[in-house]
DRENSE-954675 format. One record per atom (N, C-alpha, C, O): x, y, z. Coordinates in pm, whole numbers, plus 50000, padded with zeros to 5 digits. Example, Ala and Ser with C-alpha at 12.3 -4.5 7.8 and 13.67 -1.06 7.14 Angstrom:
<gulos>
513194943150780;512304955050780;513204967050780;514244966850846;512854977550708;513674989450714;512905000350787;513415011450804;
</gulos>
This chain:
<gulos>
500844988150000;500005000050000;500885012450000;501815013650080;500575021749910;501335034349899;500565045349970;499375047549944;501245052350061;500615063250135;501085076750080;502205077950029;500225086750091;500615100450061;500055109350170;499025106350229;500745120350197;500305129650300;499215138650243;499425145550143;498055138450306;496925146250257;497185161150276;497495165650386;497055168550168;497195183150172;495895189150120;495815192650002;494885190350206;493555194750160;493605207850083;494255217450125;492905208049971;492885219749884;493955219549777;493945228049688;494885210049785;496015209949691;496315195949636;497425193549588;495375187049642;495595173449591;495485173649439;494535179049383;496465167649372;496565168449226;495735157749157;495285148049218;495535159749027;494855149848944;495615136748944;495015126048950;496935137448937;497765125448939;497525117249065;497405105049058;497445123849180;497225116849305;495835110749309;495665099349353;494835118149264;493475112849260;493395100449172;492715090749206;494075100749059;494085089048971;494775077249037;494365065749020;495835080049112;496545069349182;495685063549294;495765051549321;494875071749359;493935066549460;492965056849394;492705046049447;492435060649279;491425052449211;492025039949148;491465029049162;493145041449080;493685030349001;494695021749077;494825009849049;495405027649173;496485020249238;496325019449390;497215014349459;495225024349442;494965022749584;495805031249677;495985027849794;496335042449626;497055051449716;496145055449832;494945057149814;496735056949949;495965059250071;496485071550145;497695072850163;495595080550187;496065092850252;496475090750397;495875082850470;497505098050438;497865099450578;497435113350625;497495122950548;497025114450748;496565127150804;497645132750894;498085126050988;498095144950867;499125150850951;498515160451053;497305162751054;499355166051136;498895174351247;498175186851200;497225191251264;498615192651089;497995205051040;496505202851009;495685211651034;496185191150956;494785188250923;493955187051049;492865192751058;494445179751147;493665177851270;493555190851349;492545193251414;494575199151344;494505211951415;493445221051353;492685227451424;493395221451220;492375229551153;490975224451184;490045232251204;490825211151189;489535205351221;489115208851364;487955211951389;490075208451457;489745211351596;489265225651614;488365228251694;489865234951541;489445249051551;487975250351513;487205256751585;487575244351402;486175245551358;485245237851450;484105242151473;485695226551504;484875218951597;484625226851725;483525226351781;485635234251771;485475242651890;484455253751865;483705257351956;484425259151745;483455269551711;482045263951717;481125270651765;481855251751669;480545245451675;480135243151820;478985245651858;481065238351902;480755235952044;480335248852113;479405248852194;481015259652081;480665272452141;479275276952096;478515282652174;478955274351969;477645278351918;476515270851987;475445276552009;476745258252021;475725250452090;475435256152228;474295255952274;476465261152293;476285266552428;475535279752428;475035284152532;475455286252313;474715298752302;473285295652261;472955295352143;472445293352359;471085288952331;470275299252255;469235295852198;470735311752252;469975322252185;470185322352034;469445328851961;471205315151985;471535315251843;471085302151778;471215291451836;470565303351656;470175291651578;471125289851462;471405299351388;471615277951446;472535274851336;472015262551265;471835251951326;471785263951136;471175253351056;471935240251070;473165239851057;471185229551096;471775216251102;472605213451225;473085202351244;472775223651310;473535222051434;472585221451553;472575211851630;471775231951565;470715231551668;469345234451607;468435239351674;469225231151477;467915231451411;467765218651331;468725211351310;466545215951287;466335205051194;466945208251058;467475219151037;466845198750967;467425200650836;466375202450729;465215198650749;466765208350615;465865210050503;464655218450540;464795229350594;463465213250511;462215220350539;461965221550688;461095229150731;462725213950770;462545214050915;463535223550984;463745222751105;464125232550905;465145241450959;464615251351061;465395257151137;463295253351065;462735262951161;462435256551295;461915263251385;462755243851312;462525236951439;463835236751518;464845231551472;463785242651637;464965243251723;465195229851792;464245222851827;466455226451811;466835213951876;467555217252006;468505225252007;467115211152116;467755213452245;469175207852245;469475198352173;470025214052325;471435210252327;471625195452357;472495188952300;470795190152448;470945176052484;470515166452373;470785154452380;469825171852270;469355163352160;470205164552034;469895158151933;471255172552037;472025174751913;472715162051864;472805159751743;473195153751956;473815141251916;472795131751853;473065125251753;471615131251916;470545122951860;470155127651720;469915119551630;470105140951703;469785146551572;470765141551466;470345137551357;472065141751496;473065137751397;472915123051359;473035119451242;472635114651458;472435100551428;471175098551344;471165090851248;470115105551382;468855103951310;468955108751166;468375102751076;469695119551146;469895124551010;470535113750923;470125111650809;471525107050977;472205096650900;471285084750875;471145080050762;470675079950980;469855067850966;468665070150874;468315061450794;468045081750884;466875084550800;467245086250654;466415084050566;468485090150629;468915092450492;469595080250428;470025080950313;469705069450501;470245057050442;469165050650356;468575040450392;468915056850243;467855052450151;468405048550016;467675048549917;469685045350010;470275041349883;469755027949837;469425019349918;469685026149706;469215013649648;470155009649534;470995017549489;470004997349491;470804992549379;472064985549424;472344984849543;472834980549329;474084973549361;475064982949431;474994995149413;475974977449511;476974985949577;478004991249479;478334984749380;478505003049508;479585008749427;480845000249443;481064994049547;481665000149339;482904992349339;483854997649446;483825009449481;484694988749498;485614992549605;486505004249569;486735013149651;487005004449445;487895015349407;487175028749405;487785039049433;485895028649373;485095040949379;484875045049524;484965056849557;484575035449610;484365038349752;485625044149815;485545053649893;486775038549781;488035044049834;488215058449790;488675066849868;487865061349667;487995075049619;487005084249690;487355095449726;485785079549711;484785087449785;485305090749924;485235102249967;485825080949994;486335083150129;487495092950130;487595101450219;488355091950030;489475101350020;488975115449994;489465124950055;488005116849906;487445130149878;486765135950001;486865147950026;486095127650079;485465132450202;486525137150300;486355147450365;487615129850311;488725134350396;489295147750347;489625156450428;489405149250216;489915161850160;488995173450196;489465184450227;487685171050190;486725181650220;486735185050368;486835196750405;486625174950454;486645177350598;487965183550642;488005191450737;489035179750573;490365184750609;490585199450580;491585205050624;489675205850509;489805220150485;489565228250613;489875240150618;489025221850716;488805228750842;487605237850843;487545247050924;486645235550756;485455244150750;484185236450780;483085241550759;484315224150831;483165215550846;482715213450990;481615208451013;483535217151086;483125216151225;483145202151284;482455199551382;483915193051226;484005179551280;485265178151363;486275184751337;485215169651462;486385167151546;487445159151470;487125151751377;488705160751509;489765152551448;489485137651461;489935129751376;488765133551564;488405119551582;487705113851460;487985102551419;486805121551401;486055117051283;487005115251165;486935105151094;487865124751145;488815124251032;489765112451049;490045105350953;490255110551170;491195099551192;490525085951172;491135076951115;489285084451217;488605071651198;488395068751050;488615057551006;487985078650974;487785076650830;489095072850762;489115064050676;490185079350802;491495076250743;491945062250783;492515055050701;491695058250908;492105044850953;491285033950885;491805023250855;490005036750859;489195027050785;489785024850646;489865013550598;490185035650582;490805034350450;492085026250457;492315017250377;492935029550554;494235023050564;494095008150594;494915000050550;493055004450669;492864990450708;491904982950616;491624971150636;491394989950513;490534983250417;489134980450466;488514970750424;488624988850555;487234987650600;486404997150514;486415009250536;485694991750416;485034999950316;483524998950331;482964988050322;482845010250353;481385009950363;480735004650235;481225007050125;479644997350252;478844992950138;477905004450103;477035008050183;478075010149984;477315021949943;476495018449819;477065016549712;475175017549831;474345015249711;474525026349610;474725037949646;474445022849482;474825032349379;473755042849347;474075053049287;472495040549387;471425049549346;470785056449466;470745050949577;470275068649442;469545075649545;469885090249561;469245097249639;470885095049488;471265109149498;470795116949376;470875112049263;470295129149400;469955138249291;471025149049274;470885158049192;472105148049353;473235157049334;472995171149384;473515180749327;472225172449491;472055185549554;471675183349699;471105173049735;471995193349784;472045191649929;473025180449963;472945174050068;473945178349872;474915167649887;474395154649829;473215153449796;475305144949817;474925131349778;474405124449904;475045115449958;473225128749948;472755125450083;472645110450108;473205105350205;471935103350021;471725089050046;473025081150045;473315074250143;473825081749939;475045073749941;476025077750050;476665069150111;476155090750077;477065094950183;476555090850320;477345088950413;475235089450335;474695084550462;475125070150487;475385066350601;475195062150382;475675048450399;477145048250439;477565039650517;477935057750388;479315059050433;479345063150580;480045057050661;478575073550615;478585078650752;478075068150850;478555067350963;477095060150807;476545049950897;477615040350945;477585035851059;478545037150858;479605027750897;480445033351011;480905025751096;480635046451014;481445052551120;480775051351257;481455051451359;479455050351259;478745049151386;478335034551413;477555031751504;478865025551332;478625011351356;477335006051297;476854995451337;476755013251201;475515008951137;475785005550990;476825009250934;474844998550930;475024994750790;476004983450776;476204975550869;476634982650660;477544971550630;478854976850575;478924987850521;479894968750590;481214972050534;481794959650468;481384948350496;482754962050380;483564951050326;484904951250398;485594961450401;485264939950455;486544939050526;487084924850508;486354915050527;488334923750471;488984910750451;488164901950358;487964890050382;487684908150249;486954901250142;485604895650187;485044886950121;485094900650298;483774896650345;482914908850369;483424919550404;481604907450351;480664918050385;480134915050525;479584904450551;480324924850614;479994923050755;479154934650805;479174945350744;478394932750914;477804944250981;478914954051019;479994949951061;478634966951004;479684977051020;480374976051155;481604976951163;479614974251262;480214973551396;481194961851405;482284963151460;480794950451349;481674938751352;482924941051269;484024937351310;482754947251150;483914949951066;484894959351133;486104957351125;484384969751198;485254979151268;486024972151380;487234973951394;485324964051458;485974957251570;487034947451521;488104946351582;486764940351411;487764931151357;489024938551313;490124932951315;488854951151272;490004959351230;490584967351347;491404976351326;490154964151469;490604971151590;490254986051586;491044994551628;489074988851537;488555002451534;487245002751613;486594992451633;486865014651656;485645016151734;484715026151668;485175036551621;483415023251662;482475033151608;482425045451699;482765044651817;481985056651643;481945069151717;480505073151745;479575068751678;480355081651846;479085088351871;479235102551820;480105109951864;478385106351728;478535119251663;478075130651753;477155129251833;478745141851739;478345154051807;477735163751706;477625160651587;477365175451754;476675185251671;477435187851542;478665189151542;476715188651433;477205192051298;477845180351225;477905180451102;478335170151298;479165159951234;478385151151137;478905147551031;477165147751169;476365139951076;476095147650949;476205142250838;475725160350964;475455168750848;476705170450763;476635170450640;477865171950829;479115173550754;479455161150673;479985162150563;479145149450728;479475137050660;478575134450540;479035128950439;477285138250549;476375134550440;476135145850340;475635143350230;476475158250377;476455168950277;477735168150195;478765163750245;477685172350072;478875172549989;478685164849860;477735157149844;479605167049768;479495161549633;480465149949608;480785146849493;480915143749715;482025134149699;481655121849616;482505116649544;480425117149625;480055105249545;479965108949397;480515101949312;479275119849368;479195124349229;480575127049172;480875123249058;481425133549250;482765137049201;483625124749181;484355123849083;483555115249273;484335102949259;483915095249135;484765090249061;482615094249112;482135087248993;482545094548865;482905088248766;482475107748868;482885115448750;484375113948724;484805112548610;485175114048831;486625111948814;486905097948759;487745096248671;486195087948811;486375074348758;486045073948610;486775068048530;484935080348572;484565080948431;485595088448349;485885084548236;486145099048405;487175106848336;488415098548309;488925098348197;488915091648411;490125083748395;489915072648291;490785069848209;488755066348296;488445055648201;488275061348060;488715055147963;487635072948049;487445079047918;488785082647854;488965080947734;489715087747935;491015091247879;491775078747834;492445078847731;491665068047912;492295055447871;491715050647738;492435045747651;490405052047725;489765048147599;490225056947484;490505052047375;490315069947509;490755079047404;492175075547356;492425074547236;493085073647451;494455070147413;494475057047333;495205055747236;493665047547376;493595034747304;492995036547166;493385029747071;492035045647154;491405047847024;492365053946923;492185052146802;493375061046970;494385066246877;495215054746821;495615054946705;495475044746905;496205032946858;495345025146759;495815021546650;494095022446797;493225014946705;492965022846578;492875017146470;492835036146591;492615044546474;493805044646380;493645044546258;495005044746438;496215044046354;496295030446285;496655029746167;495985019746357;495965006446296;494975005846180;495265000346073;493795011546202;492775011646097;493225019545976;493005015645861;493875030846003;494385039145893;495345031345805;495255031845682;496255024045868;497225016445791;496565004445724;496865001245609;495664997745795;494984986245737;494204990145612;494124982345517;493625002145614;492835006945499;493685014645399;493155020845306;495005014445416;495925022045331;495535036745325;495525042945219;495215042145442;494865056245450;496085065145444;497215060745464;495845077745415;496935087445401;497285093345538;496405095445622;498565095845558;499015102745680;499135117845658;499435125145752;498925122345536;499025136745508;498115145145598;498545155945641;496885140945628;496025149145715;496535150545857;495975158245935;497605143445892;498155144346027;499375153546033;500015154646137;499695160145922;500845169145921;500645180346022;499545185946031;501665183746098;501515193246209;500965206846168;500145212446241;501395212346055;501015225946022;499505227446003;498935237946033;498865216945953;497405217445937;496745221046070;495845229346076;497195214846174;496545215946304;497015228446379;496275234246458;498245232446353;498725245046410;497965256946351;497755266946419;497545255746226;496775266446163;495395268046228;494805278746221;494905257446288;493625258646361;493845262546507;493165271346559;494805255946571;495225260746702;494685253546824;495105256746936;493765243846809;493245236846926;494295227046979;494815218846904;494585228047108;495655220147167;495405205147153;496305197647117;494185200747181;493885186547170;494085181247029;494635170447010;493635188846931;493775184946791;495245183646754;495655174046688;496045193246797;497485192946769;498125180646831;498935173946768;497755177646955;498355166247026;497945152946965;498755143746954;496685151846925;496215139346864;496885137046729;497295125946698;496985147546648;497635146146518;499085141746534;499585133346458;499765147446633;501155143646657;501255128946698;502175121946655;500315124346780;500325110346822;500095101046702;500805091046687;499125104146618;498845095746501;500035095646406;500395085146352;500635107246386;501805108046298;502945099246350;503595092246273;503175099646482;504245091546541;503935076746533;504815068646505;502695073046557;502315059046553;502485052946415;502815041146402;502275060946311;502325055946174;503675058146107;503875053845993;504585064546175;505875068046114;506645055446073;506885046546155;507025054845944;507865043945896;507115031645849;507715021045831;505805032845828;505035021245784;505355017545640;505325026045551;505665004745616;505874999945479;504555000245401;504545002845280;503474997645469;502164997845402;501915011745346;501505013145230;502145021945428;501945035745382;502895039045266;502485045045167;504145035145279;505135038245174;504785031745042;505125037044936;504105020345046;503815012944925;502825020244833;502785017544713;502035029344888;501035035944804;501115051144812;500225058244764;502195056144872;502285070544897;502355078544767;501795089444760;503055073244665;503275081044544;502205079044437;502075087244346;501455068444447;500465065744341;499085062644397;498335054544340;498745069044508;497425066944569;496365073344481;496415085244453;495385065244439;494355070444348;493255077944423;492455084944361;493205076644556;492175083544630;492565097944658;493705100644697;491635107044639;491905121144669;491845123444819;492685130444875;490835117544885;490655119545029;490115106745092;489365099245030;490525104445216;489975093345294;488655097445358;488355109345369;487855087645401;486635091045476;486965099045602;488085098645652;485985106145651;486195114745769;486685106845890;487465111845971;486215094345903;486585086546021;488085083846026;488635080846133;488765084945910;490225084045904;490845097945903;491715101045984;490385106145812;491015119145789;490825128845904;491715136845934;489675128345969;489335138246072;489545133146214;488965138446309;490355122946229;490635118046364;491205128946455;490765129946570;492135137146411;492635147646501;491555157546543;491525162046657;490685160846449;489645170646480;488615165046579;488145172346667;488275152246565;487255146346652;487865142146786;487415146646891;488865133646782;489475129146907;490155140746979;490205141047102;490675150346903;491295162046965;490285170447041;490575175147151;489105172246982;488045179547053;487635171947178;487375178047282;487555158647169;487235150547287;488315152147395;488005153047513;489565152347353;490655154147449;490545167647519;490745168547640;490245178147444;490055191347506;488925191147608;489045197047715;487835184247575;486705183147668;487125175847795;486795180347905;487845164847782;488285157347898;489235165547984;489175165048107;490115173047921;491045181247998;490325192348074;490675195448187;489315198248012;488535208548082;487755202248197;487675208048306;487175190548174;486465183548282;487405180348396;487035181448513;488635176448363;489625173348467;489885185548556;489975184148678;490005197248495;490235209448574;489075212048669;489285215348786;487855210548620;486675212548704;486645202548819;486375206348934;486915190048790;486795179648891;487905180348995;487685176849111;489075184848957;490145186649056;489765197849154;489985196649274;489205208549102;488745219349190;487685213949286;487735216449406;486715206649231;485625201449315;486125191449417;485665191349531;487065182949377;487605173049470;488275179549590;488265173949699;488845191249570;489565198249677;488695207949755;489185214949843;487395208349723;486515218449781;485885213849912;485765201949939;485485223749992;484625221250108;483185223150061;482805234150022;482395212450065;481085212849999;479925208850091;478845205750042;480145208850223;479005205850309;478345218850356;478725229750311;477375217750444;476575229350485;476045227050626;475535216250655;476135237250715;476775250150695;478295248950701;478845238450734;478965259850669;480415260250674;480875269850783;480205279750812;482005266850843;482605275450945;483685283550876;484705278050834;483485296550864;484405305150791;485595309050877;485625306650997;486585314950812;487845318150881;487665328350992;488495329151082;486595336450987;486365346151094;485525340351208;485135347551300;485255327351201;484525320851308;483015320651291;482315314951375;482495326751187;481045326651166;480615313451103;481365306951030;479385309651134;478785297451079;477725301850979;476745308451016;477915298150853;477025303150749;476455291650667;477125281550643;475235293450625;474575283550540;474665288150395;474285299350362;475165279450309;475305282650167;474855271050082;474015263050123;475415270049962;474975259649869;476085252549797;475905248149683;477265251249861;478375244449794;478095229749766;478795223549687;477065224149830;476695210249807;476035208049672;475885196549629;475635218649603;474965217149473;476015213249369;476985220549347;475805201949304;476845195749221;476755199749074;477155191948987;476235211549045;476115215548904;477435215048828;477435210348714;478565219648885;479815218348809;480155203948774;480655201148665;479885194848867;480155180648842;479215175248736;479615167448649;477945179348743;476965174748645;477355178948504;477285171048411;477765191548489;478195196348358;479425188648310;479505184748194;480385186648400;481595179148362;481235165048318;481765160048218;480335158648392;479935144948356;479225144648221;479445135548141;478375154648196;477685155148067;478685156847953;478545150647847;479675165147973;480685167247869;481505154547845;481795150947731;481875147747954;482605135147939;481755125047862;482265117847776;480465124547893;479575115147825;479535117847675;479545108447595;479485130547637;479475133847494;480775129547427;480755124447315;481905131747495;483185127647439;483245112547423;483705107547320;482795105247524;482775090547516;481915085947399;482295076947325;480765092347384;479855088747275;480525090947140;480445082347052;481185102347122;481805105546994;482995096546962;483195092646847;483775093047063;484895083947040;484395070346991;484995064246903;483295065647049;482715053047004;482105054046866;482185044646787;481515065546837;480865067446707;481875066946593;481655060146493;482985074146609;483955074546500;484725061346491;485125057246382;484935054646604;485575041546600;484695031446527;485185023546447;483385031846554;482475022646486;482465024946335;482355015446258;482585037446295;482605040346152;483875034946087;483845030845971;484975034746158;486195028946103;486055013746090;486535007945994;485395007446187;485124993046175;484274990346052;484554981345973;483224998346036;482324996645921;483084998345789;482814991345692;484015007645786;484815009745666;485684997645636;485804993345521;486294992045741;487204980745720;486484968345668;487064960745589;485254966045711;484554953845667;483844955645534;483334945945477;483814967945484;483114970845357;484134970745244;484974979645234;484044960645158;485034958945052;485034970644954;486024972744884;483954978344948;483904989944858;484645001944914;484875011644841;485015001545043;485675012945107;487075009845159;487845019045186;487414997045173;488624993345247;489854991845159;490874986745204;489764996245036;490924996944946;491634983444932;492824982144960;490854973444889;491474960744853;491354949844957;491754938544931;490834952645074;490634942145173;489394933945137;488434939445082;489384921145167;488224912845133;487014916445218;487144922045327;485834912945169;484594916045240;484624909845380;484904897945397;484324918145478;484244914045619;485544908145671;485574900645769;486634911745603;487994908345647;488234893345656;489034888745737;487544885645574;487784871245568;488234867545428;487714872645329;489194858645421;489744854745291;488804845245215;489004842545097;487794840245285;486804831445220;485404836545250;484644829745320;485034848545197;483684853645225;482614844745164;482834838745058;481504844045228;480434835345182;480334823445275;479374822045351;481334814745269;481374803645363;481724808545502;481344802345601;482444819845510;482764826245637;482134840145643;482074847045542;481664844045760;481104857545781;482144867445832;481924879445825;483264862545881;484314871345926;483854880846037;483314876546139;484074893746014;483774903946115;482384910246096;482114921046149;481524903546022;480194909045995;479444912146125;478984923346145;479314902146212;478524903946334;479264912146439;478644918946520;480584911546438;481354919746533;481094934546508;480994942446602;480994938246381;480684952246348;479284955846396;479064967146439;478354946446389;476984949046436;476984951146588;476284959946639;477774943246659;477884945046804;478424958846837;477914965546927;479434963246764;479964976746786;478894987246760;478804997146833;478084985246656;477014994646625;475974994946737;475465005646771;475674983446796;474714982746906;475224990447027;474464997847091;476494988747059;477074995747174;477165010747149;476945018747239;477485014447025;477515028546989;476145034847010;476035045747065;475095027946964;473735033146978;473345034447125;472695044247164;473735024647204;473425025047347;474095037247412;473475044047494;475325039947376;476005051747431;475365064747384;475305074447460;474885065047262;474175076947215;472955079647302;472685091047339;472225069147334;471015070747414;471355075447556;470595083047616;472475070947609;472865074647745;473545088247753;473755093547862;473885094047638;474655106547641;473785118947656;474305130047661;472455117247662;471575128747685;471985135647814;472205128847914;472095148947816;472545155847938;471675152948058;470455154648054;472295148548166;471555146348292;471285159448363;470295160748435;472145169248342;472075181648419;470845190048387;470495198948465;470185187548275;469015195548238;467725189848297;466645195248275;467845179048373;466665171748417;466405173748566;466225164048639;466375186148611;466115189048751;464685185448791;463765186048709;464535181748918;463195179448973;463195184049118;464175181649189;462125190649165;462105195249305;462005183649402;461335173749375;462675184949518;462605174949623;462465181849758;462525194049768;462255173749862;462195178450001;461175189650020;461495200350070;459955186849978;458835196349993;459175209949934;458845220449990;459865209649818;460235221549741;461275230349808;461565241349759;461855225949919;462995233249975;464195231849882;464915241549856;464385219949832;465465217249737;464835216949598;464605206249541;464575228749546;463715229849428;464465229749296;463845230549190;465785228949301;466575227149179;467775218549212;468565221849300;467905207449141;468975197849170;469765195049043;469325198048933;470955189149060;471885188048947;471825174748873;472185174048755;471375164248938;471395150648882;472825146048848;473035137948758;473805151548922;475195148348892;475555133848919;476385128048849;474935127949020;475385114749063;475125104048957;476035096748918;473885103348909;473675093148805;474215097848671;474515089548584;474355110948652;475015115948531;476465111348525;476995108748417;477105110348641;478475105448647;478535090248646;479405084448582;477585083848716;477605069248726;477455062548590;478045052048566;476655068548500;476465062348367;477765061448289;477895053448197;478765070048326;480035069948255;480735056548266;481485052648176;480505049348375;481135036348392;480605026448288;481375019148227;479305026248269;478725017448167;479095022148027;479395013947940;479075035248006;479415040447873;480865037147837;481135033447723;481775038447932;483175035347901;483375020347884;484225016147805;482615012147956;482664997747929;482284994947783;482954987147715;481225001247737;480824999647597;481915004547503;482204998247401;482525015947538;483555021447451;484795012547447;485385010747341;485185006947561;486314997547561;486074986147461;486984981947390;484844981347457;484534970247367;484524974647221;485024967447134;483964986347194;483994991447056;485424992647007;485754988146897;486274998647089;487685000347048;488374986847039;489234984846953;488004977547127;488564964047116;488204957446985;489054951046923;486964958946943;486544953246814;487294960046700;487734953346606;487434973146706;488204979946602;489644974746597;490194972546490;490244972846714;491614967746720;491714954046654;492674951346580;490744945346680;490724932146616;490604933346465;491334926746391;489664941646420;489444943146277;490674949046208;491084944546101;491264959146272;492444965546212;493634956146209;494394955946112;493814948246316;494914938546318;494724928246207;495694924046143;493484924146184;493194915046074;493534921545941;494094915045852;493204934245926;493534941445804;495034942245781;495514940845668;495784944545890;497244944845878;497774931245834;498664930445749;497214920545890;497614907045848;497394905145698;498214898945629;496294910345648;495944908445508;496774917145414;496714915345292;497554926345468;498474934345385;499844927745371;500704932945299;500084916645439;501384909845430;501714906745284;500814903845206;502974907345246;504164908045332;504524922045379;505474923645455;503784932245335;504064945645386;503774946245535;502854939545584;504534954245608;504334955345752;504074969945788;504374979045710;503534971845903;503194985245950;504424991746014;505534986846000;504205002746083;505275010046151;505805001946269;505204991946309;506935006246323;507494999146439;506524999346556;506314989046620;505935010946584;504995011946696;503795002646676;503384995646768;503245002746557;502044994746533;502364979846520;501504971446546;503584976446480;503984962346483;504004957246627;503634945746653;504454965746720;504434961846862;503004959546910;502724950046983;502114968446868;500704967046904;500134954346845;499464946546913;500404952246716;499894940446648;500394927646715;499634918046731;501654927646754;502214915746820;501554913346955;501304901846993;501254924047027;500584922647157;499184916847140;498734908847222;498504920847034;497174915247008;497284900646969;496544892247020;498194897746880;498324883946832;498864874446939;498724862346927;499484879847043;499964871347152;498814865147229;498994854847294;497624871247222;496474866147298;495274862847210;494354855947254;495284867747085;494154865246994;494734861946857;495334870646793;494554849646809;495124846146678;494354852546564;493224857046579;495014852946448;494364857846327;493124849546297;493094837546322;492094856246245;490844849346213;490994842646075;490904849345972;491224829546075;491364822145950;490034816545904;489694817045785;489274811045999;487934805745975;487014811146084;487484815046191;485734811346059;484794816246160;484924808146289;485094795946286;484864815146401;484944808746532;484094816446632;483464826446598;484084811746755;483304817946862;483914831646893;484904832546966;483314842246838;483944855546841;483834862546976;484634871347006;482864858747057;482664865747185;483924865247272;484244875047340;484634853947269;485864853047349;486904862947299;487554869647379;487064863947167;488034873347111;487694887647151;488564895447189;486414890947143;485984904547176;486234907447323;486654918347359;485954897647408;486174899547552;487644901847582;487974910647662;488514894247521;489964896047544;490424909547490;491204916547555;489934913147372;490334925947313;489844937647399;490574947347419;488624936647450;488114947047540;488974948147664;489214959247713;489454936847714;490334937047830;491674943747802;492224950447890;492194942047681;493424949047644;493244964147653;494174971347690;492054968847618;491784983147620;491514987947762;492114997647808;490604981147833;490194985947966;491324985548067;491384993748158;492234975948051;493354974748144;494494984448115;495364986648199;494484990347995;495584999147955;496784991747899;497814997847870;496664978447883;497824970847834;498234974847693;499414974547660;497264978547609;497614982547474;498364995847474;499284997847395;497985004847563;498675017647576;500125015547616;501025022347567;500355005947704;501705003647756;502654998047652;503864997947673;502124993447540;502964987547437;503754998247362;504904996047324;503135009947340;503785020147259;504765028247345;504685028147467;505665035147279;506695042747349;506075053847434;505065059847397;506705056447547;506265067447633;506345080747558;507255082947478;505395089347585;505425102747529;504675104247398;504485115447350;504255093247338;503535094147210;502085098147233;501565106947164;501435091747327;500005094147350;499805106147442;500545107747539;498825114547414;498645126947491;498145124147633;497325115247654;498625131947728;498235130247867;496925137547896;496475145747816;496345134548009;495075140648049;495265154848099;494395163348080;496395157448162;496605170848218;497275180348120;497545191948154;497545175647999;498085184247895;499505188747919;500065196047837;
</gulos>
């Protein structure tokens, strides 16, 4: 397990990705606990002032904010808030997502504006370090007033309620904590509200979707380059000056990657001087413009999500002058917009990849390749049905790419009368990227088959490495066979990042630009 020192407000995209993909775990230093103690002391002082009302501290929540709570009932209020909001439904979120949610919650509480005791922060950090992960159902948040339902399932584990995963078993939370030599806490004023307010679930899901979308994009440049060579496409549209004349950073970076991937191809050299085609189809020629625009979208989403990940987003907040104020940082509109943009990019990457597959299997477009990439068409169907599967997944992603953020609905007796829908807007990215991994996997298979059919000519050095990696686990399609296994393996090459690791470092564009 790799640890990093938590620096609330300054955690980088690289670190967040390492938390999600490699299980990096935060350590809490003295500065974080000292800042938390200052705000917790302010809350304690506010409780002793019976003449003052502070939302969620000595009042009810939401529409019940006008009901005062006696000092002796504040602890009961915090417990009741959590238990009543444990209304999540559906399958549990994946462990890597839960770890990221817990880390984001630590980052938010660590800003020192939430009024929780250091005890709460330390317990959450120790649960992460010891692998005690709350079971959080994936559905139930509308992305405003915080991700209330899913975060309540997280908070419940801290007080010994609900369920956790520990040592590969699902246990009652109290039992899981005790097995890890941890003890549940009794919450004090503000702490329940601090734990369940915030955008951490929506943000974690959006970050997961972002990281997966970028992996898919980088892989699609490899599959797109393979397709270009398999179809004897021109590399002229990837010349740097074309893209510098337009000026979009993503377009420039994608064109450079495609140019490098195809550099030195014998297949390209064989037809460079006497190519009868004036222009290739857009799915080949406009790869920099399409994938580059997607890259720009992902990079902008990354900037938004890093800001949100480092933010204090619960309510009320304890400001630096000691005042306790009620605001709306829990509204996840920035996350919802970022998730919608990522969804559009994912959809477009799948759309253009599917069109390249369709081109490769169409003998009228593939510049000399046999129909459906089989040397014996008729008796063999080749890649006919694989292309249909890619089309089905592309269509499914189109349907899921409708913006979630425009679909507000009032909740909580109209107190929360505009919501972001960020949580499920972000959660769909996991399914969409799964579909995209498979589309790109199918393209990789089809393009590798096309490269085989160009023998004895060979592709570039980079693409020969890619082709060899594919052929190491999936043989050339000589006769029709059970294709689902091939597609599953190819999808795994994409989703795991193994295909990306084959090419030289520095060729594929990074997420942070």
